[in-house]
N, C-alpha and C positions, 0 to 999 in steps of 0.2 A: 504494500500500500504506500504509494509515493507521497501521499499527503501527510503522512506521519513523519516526525522529525527523526533524524539519524540518532542512533544510540551507541555508546554513551554520549551525553551532552558534553560539549567543550566550553571552556570559559573564554568568551570573547573579550576584546578590550572594553566594550561597554559594560559587560557584567563584572569584569575585574575592577572597573572604576567603582561600581557600587560595593563590591566586596571589600576593596581597600578602605572605603569610607566607613563601612560597618565595623570592620575589624579595628580601624583606627579609633572610632568612637568608643569602643570597649576599652582600648588602651588609655584613652583620655579619661574615661570614667575611673579606671583603676588608679591613674595618677592623682586624680582629685580625692580619691578615698585615702591615699597614702600621702600625707602632707609633705614629706621630704622628697617625693619622686616627681621630677619635672614631667610635664605632659609630653614633651618631645621624646623623652626616654620611654615613656609608656607606649607611644606610637611605635618606636623601634622594637621594643620588646615583643609586642604582639605580632609585628611583622616577621621577626625572627622565628617566632613560635609556629606560624603557619607557612613559613617559607620552605625552600628545599632542604635546609638543614634541620627543620623541625618536623611538623606534621606532614609537610609536602602538599598542603592544600593549594598553594601557589607554586607551580612548577617552573622550571627554567624557561620553558617555551611560553608559558603564560606571562612571565615577567618580561620576556623579550617582546611579545606582542603588545604589552602595555607600555612600552617605552614612549609612545607618543604622548601619553598622559603626563609622564615626567617631564618631557620637553615643554609641554604647555605650562606646567607648574613652574619650571625654572624660568621660562620666558617671562611670565608675569612677575615673579619675584625679582629677577634681574632688572626688568624695566622699572619696577617700583624703586629699586635701589639706585639705579642710574638717574632717576628723576630727582634724587636728593643731592646730586652733584652738579653744581653750577660752575661752568668754566669761567664765567665772569668773576665769580667770587674768588676763584683760585688766582686770577690775575691781581686782584686787590689784596688778597691775603695768601701769598705763596708759601707760608710756613706749613700749611697742610700738605702740600706737595713735597716739601722737604722732609717732613715727618714720615710720610708714606715711603719715600725713596730710602730713607735711612732704615726704617723698620723692615721693608721688603728685602733690601740687600743683606741685612744682618740675618734675617730668617733663611734666605737662600744659602748664604755662606755656612751657617750653623748646620743646617740639614745636610748639605752636600758634604761637609767635613765629616759628619757622623757616619754617613753611608760609606764614605771612603775608608773610614776606620773599620767598618764591617766588611771590607774588601769587595764592595760592589763595583761593577764596571762604571767608569767615570761618566760615560754618556747616560747610562741608566740612572745614576745618582743625580745627575743634573736635571733629568726629566722629572724625577720624583720631587726634587727640591723645588722646581718651578711650580708644580702642582700644589705643594704644601705651603707656598707663599699665600695662596688664596685664603679668604676668610668666609664665614657663612653669613650671607645676608638673611637667610631664612630664620636662623636662630635669633639674630639681632632684632628683626622685625617682629617675630612671634613673641619673644619675651618682653620687648618694649610694649607691645599691645596688651600682654597679660598684666603687667604691673602698672600700666598707664604712664610710662616714662615720657617726660617732655622736658626739654631744656637744652642748653648749649652743648653739654657733653654728649647727649643723645644724637643731636644733629651732627656734631663733629665726628662721632663714631660712624654714622651712616656715610659721610663723605669719605672717611678713611677706608672703610670696607669697600666702597665703590672703587676708589683708587687702587686698593689692594688687589682686587680681582682683575682690574685692568692691567696692572703690572704683572700679575701672575700669567695672564693670557699672553702678554708680550714675551715674557721669558720662555713660556712654552713654545711659542712660535719660533723663537731663535734657536731652541735646542733641537727642534724637529729636523732641520737640515743636516745636523751632525749625525742623527740617527739614520737618515737616508743615505749618507755617505757610507756608513758601515754596511748597508744593504746593497752596495754597489749600484745604486740608482743612477740614472742619467743626470747630467748636469742641469738639464731643463727641469726635471722633477725636483732636484735638490734646491734650485734657486726659485723657480716659479711657483711650486706648490705652496710653500709657506707664505710667499707674497700674495698669492691669490687668496689664500685662506684669510689672511689678516686684512689686506686692503679691500678685498671684495666684501667681507663681512662688514667692515666699517662703512663702505660706500652704500651697501644695502640698508644698513641701519640709518644712515644719514638721509637717504632718499625717502624711506618710510616716515622718518621723523618730520621731514619738511612737508610731506603730504598730510600727515596728521595735524601738524600746526596750521596749515592752510585751511583744512576743513573745520577745525575747531574754532579758529578765529573768525570764520565766516558764519558760524552757527552758534554764536555765544548765547543767543536768547533761548536756544533749545537745550536747556540744561539736562533734561531727562535722557538725551541721546549721547552725552559725553562718554559715559562708560562703554556704550556699544561701539563708539568710534575707536576708543583706545584698544579694547579687546579685539575688534576686527582688524585694526592695523597690526597688532602683535601676531594674530593668527596668520595674516598674510605674510608678514615678515618670516615667521617660522616655516610656512609652507615653501616660500621662495628659497629660503636658506637650505632646506633639504633638497629641493630640486636642483639648485645651483651648486650643491656640495660645499656650502659655506658653513660657518659655525653657527649653530642654533643657540649658542650661549652668548657669543660676543655681539651679535647683531642686535638682540633685544636690549642689551646693556647700552649700546650706542644710541638706540632709539630714545631711551630715557634721558641720557646725558644731553643729547642734541635738543630735545624738546624743552628741557629745563633751561638750557642756555639760550634758546631763541625767545622764550616767552618773556613778556614784560609784566603781565598781570597774573601769572600763575593760573591760567585758564585750565590747563590739563594736569600740570605737574603736582598741583595740590589736591587732585581728585582722590578721594578715598574709595577703595574697592568695597568696603563694607564687610559685614560678617561672612559673606560668601567666600571671601578671599581665604578664610581659614581652611576651607575644604581642600585647597591645593597644598597647604602645609601638611595636612594629615596624610594625603596621598603620597607626597614626597618622602616623608619619614617612614611610613609603613613600607614603602617600596625599598628604601635604603636598608631597613631592618631585614626584609626578606632576602636581600642579596648577600647577606653575611654568610660566610661558610666557616663552621666551627673548626674544621681541620686546618685550614689555612691560618686562621687566627692563632691557633696553638703553635704552628710551625714557625711563624714569624713573630711570636710574642715578644722576645727580647728586643728585636729591632723596633717593633711598634712602640713599646713602652719607652725606649730610649728616645725615639723621635718625638713622642708626645712631650716628654720632659724638656728636651732641647728647644722644640718649637715654642712651647709656652714661655720659656725663659726669654727667648729671642724676641717674641712679639711684645711681651710686657716691658722688657728692659729697653728695647728700641724706641717704643712710643713714649715711655715714661721719661727717659733721659732727654730725648730730643725735645719733648714738650716743655720740660723744665728749662732747658737751655734757651728755648725760644720765648720764654716769658710766661708760661703757664704755671699754675700752682701744682704742687706735688699730687694733691688729691685728684685734680683734673687729669693729669697725665697718667696716673696709676689706673684710674677707672676707665679711661679711654683704651689703655693697653689691654686691660682684661677683656674688653668687649671685642677685641680682634682675635681672641683665642679660638672660639668655635670655628669648625670647618665642615662644610658639607656640600652644598649644591654644585658650585663650579668644579670642585674636586671630583665629584661623581661624574660630571659631564666630561671633564678632561681625561678621566680614566677610560671612558668609552671611546673617546677620540684616539688616545694612544694605543688602545687595543686594536683599532683598525689600522693604524699606521705601522705598528710593530707587533704583529700577532705572536711572534715567538717570545716576547717578553710580557705578554698580557697577563699571565698568571701571577708573575712576581709583582708587577705594578698594581694589579687589583688587590692582591693579598695585603700588601703593605699600606697602600693608600686607604682602601676601604676599612682595613683594621684600625688605622689611625682615625678615620672618620667615626667609627663606632665609639671609640674612647672619647673623642672630642664632642660627639653628639650626646654622650652620657654626662660628661662633666661640664659641657658648655653652657647649658641652660642655668644650672645653679651659679656658675661663675658670672654669667651675664646678669642674673638677678642680683647677685651681691654687688656687681659693679654699678648698677643703677642705684642701689641703696647707698653705696659709698659716695656716689656723686650727689645724692640727695634729691634725685629727680623723679622718684616714684610718685604715683598718685596718692598713696597713703601718707607719704612724707609731706606732700603739698597740702593735703587736707589737715594734717596735724599742725603744720605751720600756721595755717589760717585760723585754726581753733585757738592756738596759743595767742595770736594777735587779737582775737575778739575779746570783748569784755566778759568777765565771768558772770554767770547768772546769780541772782541774789538769794536763791533758796538755800536754806540751811538744812542740816541733817534732820531736824525735827519738823520740817515742813513749814516753818515760819519764814517771814521775809526779813532780811537784814536791812534795816533802815538807819541812816545816820541821823540821830536826834540831837546832836551837839548844837545845832543852830537854835534849838528851842531854849537852850540854857545860856545864851550869850549874855555877858554882863551889860548892864545899862550904860548908856553913854554918859561921860562925866559932865558934859556941858549940855544945857538944855537947848535943843535945836527944834524949831518948829517942825513938827512931823507932817509930812504930806500924806494924804490918804493913799494907801497902797492896797494891792490885792492881798487877800488872806494867804498866809503861808501854805504851801503844799509840800507833801512828801515827794522827794525825787526818787523815783524807782529806775533801776537799770532796765534796759530792754532785755527781753529773754534772748 
C-alpha cells in the first residue's frame, strides 16, 4: 500500500529541530531546579545524554542532516554580535582594538606554545591556536539576558568578543595556506582559496548589509516588518554563502558590523529579537552536547585541560593588563577579561571548516577543540555570571542600588508610623514678634 509511510520512520531536520527544543527545554528545567547549574550546561548535558555517545536517540546522520539548523542559529547570533561593533566608535576610541590585538596575540602564542610542548605538528598547532582565539558570543548574550546585565562593561565585552572572533577568523584564514602546502596543493589553490574565502565572505556580507540598510531606511514607518527584513536578509546571506562556498560564519558577522557602522539612528542594529531568539540558543547547545564523544574526551584529556588553563590565563591577563595600562580600572579590566573566556559557536563552525579542508586531521582537531568547548561551555556561564556581578551591572544589583537610594518607609516593626514630633516641642521665641496667621501644623509623612 503506497499511501502508507515507509517504516521505520526517520528523523528529518524539521523533526530534529522540534526534538532538540524539547530535549533542551528539559535540560533548562533541570538547570533551574539545581541552583548552581547554568542553563547552558543543562542544555549540553541532555544533548550528550541523547547523542551518539549516550542513548543514541540523535545519531551521527541525524546531526549531520540538522547542520542547517546550527548554521541558522550561528548566523543570527553572529549578526547580533556584529551589530554591537561600530567601526566609527573604534576610530574614536582605538584602545578597544589595541586590547583585542594584545589579548588575541597572547592567546594564540600561549596555545601554540603549549601544543608545541605536547609535540604536535606546528601547522596543526597553529590551526588549533587560531580557533581557540575565538570567544563565545552565545554565552555572553545568553547570560547577559539571564541576569539582565547592562552597562559599559557589558557593551565593551560585546565589542571585544566581536573583534575577537574577527581576528580568530583572520588567523584561521592565514594558516589554511600552510596546510594546503603540506597537501601538495597547486599554487592557485594555496593562494586563491583563502583569499576567496575571506574577501568573498566579506564582500557578500557587505552587499547584504547595504541592501538591508537601504530597505530598512526606506520602510522606517513599518516597524512591524523590521524583524522579517533582518531575518530574511540573514537567511539569504546564509543560502548564498553555501552556494558560493563562502563562510557561513564570517558573512553574517560582517552583515552586523556593516549595518551598525552605516546607521545613524540605530534603525536595525538596536532591534531586539525577543524571547524567540532563545530557541536558537537551546538548539545550538543541545547540538554541541550531542556531538561530544566520550572516548575522544578521555584520550585527549591532559591536552584539553592544559589548554583550558592556559587559554583562561591568557584571555584574562591580556585584557586585564592592557585595560589597566590604557586607563581602565582594575575591576573593569578583570571583569571584561573573564567575559572573553567562554568559547563555542565560531569554534564549532571552524572545526567543521577545517575538517573539510584537512580531513586527515579532522579527528584530532575535533577531539581537542570540541573537548575544550565542552569544558568552556560548562565553566563559562558561571564565570560570565560572576563577571557581570563583579562589574556591578546585573539587574539585581541595579535594583538594589535604586532601593538603597530611595527613602526608607516609615513603618516600624510594631506596625506604627514613625513621626518626628520634635517640632511640636520647640521653645518659645525670646522676643515677642507679631505672629501672622498660619496654616495649622501637619505631620510630615514619608512617601511609601
